[in-house]
C-alpha positions as CSV (number, residue, x, y, z in Angstrom):
1,M,0.0,0.0,0.0
2,K,1.3,3.5,-0.9
3,I,0.2,7.0,-1.6
4,A,-0.4,7.6,-5.3
5,T,1.8,10.2,-7.1
6,Y,-1.3,12.1,-8.1
7,Y,-4.8,12.1,-6.8
8,N,-6.9,9.0,-7.8
9,N,-3.7,7.6,-9.3
10,A,-4.0,9.7,-12.4
11,K,-1.2,9.6,-14.9
12,S,-0.4,13.3,-14.7
13,A,-1.5,16.6,-13.3
14,F,-2.5,20.0,-14.9
15,S,-3.0,23.4,-13.3
16,F,-4.1,26.8,-14.6
17,V,-2.6,29.9,-13.0
18,F,-3.8,33.4,-14.1
19,D,-1.3,36.0,-13.1
20,D,-2.0,39.5,-11.7
21,G,-5.6,38.9,-10.7
22,C,-7.3,40.4,-13.7
23,Y,-7.1,43.2,-16.2
24,K,-9.9,45.6,-16.6
25,E,-11.3,43.9,-19.8
26,S,-11.8,40.7,-17.9
27,T,-15.3,39.5,-17.1
28,L,-17.1,36.7,-15.4
29,D,-17.3,34.8,-18.6
30,A,-14.7,32.4,-17.3
31,Y,-17.2,31.4,-14.6
32,E,-19.7,30.5,-17.4
33,N,-17.0,28.4,-19.2
34,L,-16.1,26.5,-16.0
35,K,-19.7,26.0,-15.1
36,E,-20.6,24.7,-18.6
37,V,-17.8,22.2,-18.5
38,Y,-18.9,21.0,-15.0
39,E,-22.5,20.6,-16.2
40,K,-21.6,18.7,-19.3
41,T,-18.8,16.4,-18.0
42,G,-19.2,16.4,-14.2
43,V,-15.6,17.7,-13.8
44,K,-15.1,20.8,-11.8
45,I,-11.9,22.5,-12.9
46,K,-10.4,24.8,-10.3
47,I,-8.1,27.6,-11.4
48,T,-5.6,29.6,-9.4
49,S,-5.5,33.4,-9.4
50,A,-2.0,34.8,-8.6
51,Q,-3.1,38.2,-7.2
52,T,-1.2,41.4,-7.2
53,V,-2.8,43.2,-4.3
54,G,-2.4,46.7,-5.9
55,F,-4.3,45.6,-9.0
56,L,-7.4,44.6,-7.2
57,H,-10.6,46.6,-6.8
58,E,-14.0,45.9,-5.3
59,G,-15.5,44.4,-8.5
60,L,-12.6,42.0,-9.0
61,I,-12.7,40.9,-5.3
62,D,-16.5,40.1,-5.6
63,M,-15.8,38.2,-8.8
64,W,-13.1,36.1,-7.2
65,K,-15.1,35.5,-4.0
66,K,-17.9,34.1,-6.2
67,L,-15.5,31.7,-8.0
68,I,-13.8,30.7,-4.8
69,S,-17.1,30.0,-2.9
70,E,-18.4,27.8,-5.7
71,G,-15.1,25.8,-5.9
72,Y,-13.9,27.1,-9.3
73,A,-10.9,29.1,-8.0
74,D,-8.4,29.7,-5.3
75,I,-5.7,32.3,-4.9
76,C,-2.0,32.7,-4.3
77,G,0.3,35.7,-3.9
78,H,1.9,37.7,-6.7
79,S,3.3,40.7,-4.8
80,I,1.9,44.0,-3.6
81,D,2.7,46.1,-6.7
82,H,4.7,43.8,-9.2
83,C,7.8,46.0,-8.8
84,L,10.2,43.8,-6.9
85,C,12.3,41.0,-8.3
86,Y,13.3,38.0,-6.2
87,N,16.5,37.6,-8.3
88,D,17.8,40.7,-6.6
89,V,18.2,40.4,-2.9
90,T,20.4,43.5,-2.4
91,D,17.7,44.8,0.0
92,P,16.1,41.8,1.7
93,T,14.0,44.1,3.9
94,L,11.9,45.1,0.9
95,L,11.4,41.5,-0.2
96,H,10.4,40.4,3.3
97,K,7.9,43.3,3.5
98,D,6.4,42.3,0.1
99,A,6.1,38.6,0.9
100,K,4.6,39.2,4.3
101,E,2.2,42.0,3.3
102,T,1.0,40.1,0.2
103,K,0.1,37.1,2.3
104,E,-1.5,39.1,5.1
105,K,-3.6,41.3,2.9
106,L,-4.9,38.5,0.7
107,E,-5.8,36.4,3.7
108,A,-7.7,39.3,5.2
109,I,-9.6,39.9,1.9
110,Y,-10.5,36.3,1.2
111,N,-10.5,34.8,4.7
112,T,-8.4,31.8,3.5
113,P,-4.8,30.7,4.0
114,V,-2.4,31.8,1.2
115,I,0.2,29.1,0.9
116,A,1.9,29.7,-2.5
117,Y,3.5,32.6,-4.3
118,V,4.2,33.5,-7.9
119,T,7.4,35.5,-8.4
120,P,6.8,38.9,-10.3
121,G,8.8,38.9,-13.5
122,G,9.0,35.2,-13.5
123,G,12.3,34.7,-11.7
124,S,14.0,34.1,-8.4
125,N,17.2,32.6,-7.0
126,Q,18.1,30.7,-3.9
127,A,18.3,33.8,-1.8
128,G,14.9,34.9,-3.0
129,W,13.5,31.4,-2.3
130,D,14.9,31.4,1.2
131,I,12.9,34.6,2.0
132,L,9.7,33.2,0.4
133,K,10.0,30.0,2.4
134,E,9.5,32.0,5.6
135,Y,5.9,32.8,4.4
136,Y,4.9,30.3,1.8
137,Y,5.1,26.6,1.0
138,A,5.9,27.0,-2.7
139,N,6.8,29.5,-5.4
140,R,6.1,29.3,-9.0
141,N,9.2,30.4,-10.9
142,G,9.3,31.3,-14.6
143,N,11.1,28.3,-16.1
144,D,9.5,27.0,-19.3
145,R,9.5,23.2,-18.6
146,L,7.4,20.3,-17.3
147,N,8.1,19.1,-13.8
148,D,9.1,15.6,-12.7
149,T,7.2,15.6,-9.4
150,Y,9.4,12.8,-8.0
151,N,12.3,15.2,-7.8
152,M,10.6,18.6,-7.7
153,N,11.8,21.6,-5.8
154,L,8.6,23.4,-4.8
155,Y,10.5,26.7,-4.9
156,D,11.2,26.2,-8.6
157,I,7.8,25.2,-10.1
158,G,8.3,25.5,-13.9
159,T,5.5,26.6,-16.2
160,F,4.4,26.4,-19.7
161,T,3.8,30.0,-20.7
162,A,0.5,29.9,-22.7
163,R,0.9,33.0,-24.9
164,F,-1.8,34.6,-27.0
165,A,-3.2,32.2,-29.7
166,Y,-6.1,32.2,-32.2
167,D,-6.8,28.5,-31.9
168,E,-6.7,25.9,-29.2
169,K,-4.0,23.7,-30.7
170,P,-1.1,24.8,-28.6
171,Y,-3.2,24.6,-25.4
172,I,-4.3,21.0,-26.3
173,E,-0.7,20.1,-26.9
174,N,0.2,21.3,-23.4
175,I,-2.3,18.8,-22.0
176,E,-1.1,16.0,-24.3
177,K,2.5,16.5,-23.4
178,T,1.7,16.5,-19.8
179,I,0.0,13.2,-20.1
180,E,2.7,11.7,-22.2
181,D,5.5,12.7,-19.8
182,G,3.5,11.9,-16.7
183,G,4.4,15.2,-15.1
184,W,2.7,18.3,-13.7
185,C,2.1,21.2,-16.0
186,V,1.4,24.7,-14.6
187,Q,0.0,26.7,-17.5
188,M,0.5,30.4,-17.0
189,N,-1.9,33.0,-18.5
190,H,-2.7,36.6,-17.9
191,W,-6.4,35.9,-17.7
192,L,-8.7,35.9,-20.7
193,S,-9.1,38.4,-23.5
194,K,-11.7,39.2,-26.2
195,K,-9.3,41.5,-27.9
196,E,-7.9,40.8,-31.4
197,Q,-4.5,41.6,-30.1
198,D,-3.2,41.4,-26.6
199,T,0.2,42.2,-24.9
200,H,-0.3,40.4,-21.6
201,H,-0.1,36.7,-22.8
202,A,-3.8,36.4,-22.4
203,Q,-5.7,33.4,-23.6
204,K,-8.7,34.2,-25.8
205,Y,-12.1,33.2,-24.7
206,E,-12.7,31.0,-27.8
207,T,-9.6,28.9,-27.0
208,F,-10.2,28.5,-23.3
209,L,-13.5,26.6,-23.5
210,P,-12.2,23.9,-25.9
211,E,-9.1,23.5,-23.8
212,I,-10.9,23.0,-20.5
213,M,-13.5,20.7,-22.2
214,Y,-10.6,18.6,-23.5
215,L,-9.0,18.6,-20.1
216,A,-12.2,17.4,-18.5
217,E,-12.5,14.6,-21.0
218,Q,-9.0,13.4,-20.1
219,V,-9.9,13.7,-16.4
220,N,-12.8,11.3,-16.9
221,K,-10.3,8.9,-18.5
222,N,-8.0,9.3,-15.5
223,N,-5.2,10.5,-17.7
224,V,-4.8,13.7,-15.8
225,W,-5.8,15.3,-12.5
226,A,-7.1,18.8,-13.1
227,C,-6.1,20.6,-9.9
228,S,-5.3,24.1,-8.7
229,L,-1.8,25.1,-8.0
230,N,-2.6,25.1,-4.3
231,E,-4.2,21.6,-4.4
232,M,-1.1,20.1,-6.0
233,V,1.2,21.8,-3.5
234,K,-0.9,20.4,-0.6
235,Y,-0.9,17.0,-2.2
236,I,2.8,16.9,-2.7
237,Y,3.5,18.0,0.9
238,L,1.1,15.4,2.3
239,R,2.5,12.7,0.0
240,D,6.1,13.4,0.8
241,N,5.7,14.2,4.5
242,S,3.4,11.6,5.8
243,T,3.6,8.0,7.1
244,L,1.1,5.3,6.7
245,V,0.5,3.3,9.8
246,V,-1.3,0.0,9.1
247,N,-2.8,-2.4,11.6
248,K,-4.8,-5.6,11.2
249,T,-8.0,-5.6,13.3
250,E,-11.1,-7.7,13.6
251,K,-13.0,-5.1,11.6
252,G,-10.4,-5.0,8.8
253,T,-7.2,-3.2,7.9
254,E,-6.9,0.0,9.9
255,I,-4.9,2.7,8.1
256,T,-3.8,6.0,9.6
257,L,-2.1,8.8,7.7
258,K,0.3,10.4,10.2
259,T,1.8,13.8,9.5
260,D,3.0,16.8,11.4
261,L,1.7,19.2,8.8
262,P,-1.1,21.6,9.9
263,T,-4.4,19.9,9.1
264,D,-6.2,23.3,8.8
265,I,-4.1,24.1,5.8
266,F,-3.4,20.6,4.4
267,N,-7.1,19.8,4.2
268,I,-7.3,17.7,1.0
269,P,-7.4,13.9,0.7
270,V,-4.6,11.9,-0.8
271,S,-5.2,8.6,-2.7
272,L,-4.0,5.3,-1.4
273,I,-3.1,2.5,-3.8
274,V,-4.3,-0.7,-2.3
275,E,-3.0,-4.1,-3.5
276,N,-5.4,-6.2,-5.5
277,S,-7.8,-3.3,-6.0
278,V,-8.4,-1.1,-9.0
279,E,-10.0,1.6,-6.9
280,C,-8.0,4.2,-4.8
281,V,-9.0,5.0,-1.3
282,D,-9.1,8.6,0.0
283,I,-7.6,9.5,3.3
284,Y,-7.0,12.8,5.1
285,A,-4.1,13.9,7.3
286,N,-4.2,12.2,10.7
287,E,-7.4,10.3,9.7
288,T,-7.9,6.6,10.4
289,I,-9.9,4.5,8.0
290,I,-10.8,0.8,7.8
291,I,-10.8,-1.2,4.6
């Protein structure tokens, strides 16, 4: 018996992260896309919004609260004003201030733990990571690659940068490559755009729906786990920092997932692969189940 690499023992994992929160042309159409996919396929795809605190206003906050409350989104930090670079630690006081205030302000706005960060400008070095580790469990860096989650440094989460495109082909190819390699893809966008031209690497609305519909189809085949950035970070920490305690009892096999991780933050199930069974078993941190 062991913990599966990905939830439900899927072959791979795929996450969407939309940087900066939103631009002013953004609308709630993404909600309609995500809802449509859920209603047609039964798959609820959760996206992650990497929020720059200074870019937010009341309308955007209400939008994200709606997405979060219905399970279509969660959030991570993306700085206060997008001005600092974690490659440059000549003034660590400023970086500590940015990391701390970003976390505190987003947690106050959304009343939820903020456990991950996305480095402004797409870069950071070891000194920058060391500062972020004091406040966050992971940082998405700007490397353009697919991760091997067996040997992944969570302070160097690579991404595929999904730049502006007129058709869904490059986005579908991201999913196919992820499944082929058995890795975890974090696809970066700057939200969605209805513009003919866009300078913020935004994905167009007409390419987003086919991509997430295709992703949902692959989820139903168990080829991929469609998860938010935060969900995968939690899963990896639980997978790699927990111990299975197994005891035979009169009622069956008693299994406990022992971990010192805080259960109020690491509150998602991991999947147990049980010998002689095609089905995975869900278990939460410090929970005991009988099979």
